[in-house]
C-alpha angles and dihedrals in degrees: 000000000000092000091051091053091046092053092048090048092051093046092050092047092052090046093050097041098092090051092047090050092049091050091048094051094043092047091053089049092048095046096042102038092154090066092062136056114248094192113151119200108223130200126179134205138165122225136184111243109156130235124331137163121227087251090059095055089125089056088055089050090054090053090049090049095048103036106025105035100245119151133189143058128314103244103180142352119203127180118235132185094263100033130305143294130223142174128229114193132190131167104290099002133079120194119193111192124196111190124196118202092199096058100027088227132125124211109214117201108190125192127190116207130208125266092257091050088052090052090052089050091051089048090056096045112110140176136019102264102090129135091230123067093217091061090048091051089051091050090052091047091052089051092050092047090051089056089047090054090053091049091048089055093047095047090045091052091048092051092046092049089051090069109070096196092055098050097092097050090039092054091050092049092045091050093048091048092050092048091047093048094047090046091054092048091052092047092049093049096046099040 
C-alpha cells in the first residue's frame, strides 16, 4: 500500500509542477513589482461602429469582436458626456475603448503587456464564467490543481505516518506548517 501511495504522490507532484512553477514566478513578480518593468506598448486606432447607447456597451463589444478582431472580456462600461468608455481585457492585451455617439466611431487603445505581466494576470484569473474559453480552461485547471495539492498533502501525511521513527518530527513540522499557514491567512484577511 505504501508503494502505491508513493507512486501516486510522485505522479501528482510531476503533474502539478508546471503550475507550481508558474505560481512561484508570478507571485515573485506580483510581490516585487519594482524589480520588473511594467512597460505596456500602446497602439491606437479609430474604427466605424455605428450608434450605441451606454446600456448597449456589450453590443458594441460584439461588433468589435466580430468586425475588428478584438478578443477578451468586457471589464467595465462607463458613461461619458459624448458616449461611453469601456475596457476589453484578455491575457496579455488591454483594450481601452472610447466611443463617441456623435461620430459613431470608437477609438481603440490597445496595450500589450510583458510575459511576466501575463503570468500575473493568469495568476489572478478565477472562476469558470468567462467570455473566453481559454480563461475558462485556466479556471478549470486551477480547480484540478487545487485538488491535486490536497491529494499531495494527504498522500504525504500517509507516507510520513508510515514511518514510526519520523512521526514525532513530522508532527512538529506539520503543526508549525499549519500554524504558519493559518497565521498568514489571518494576516492577509485583516491587513
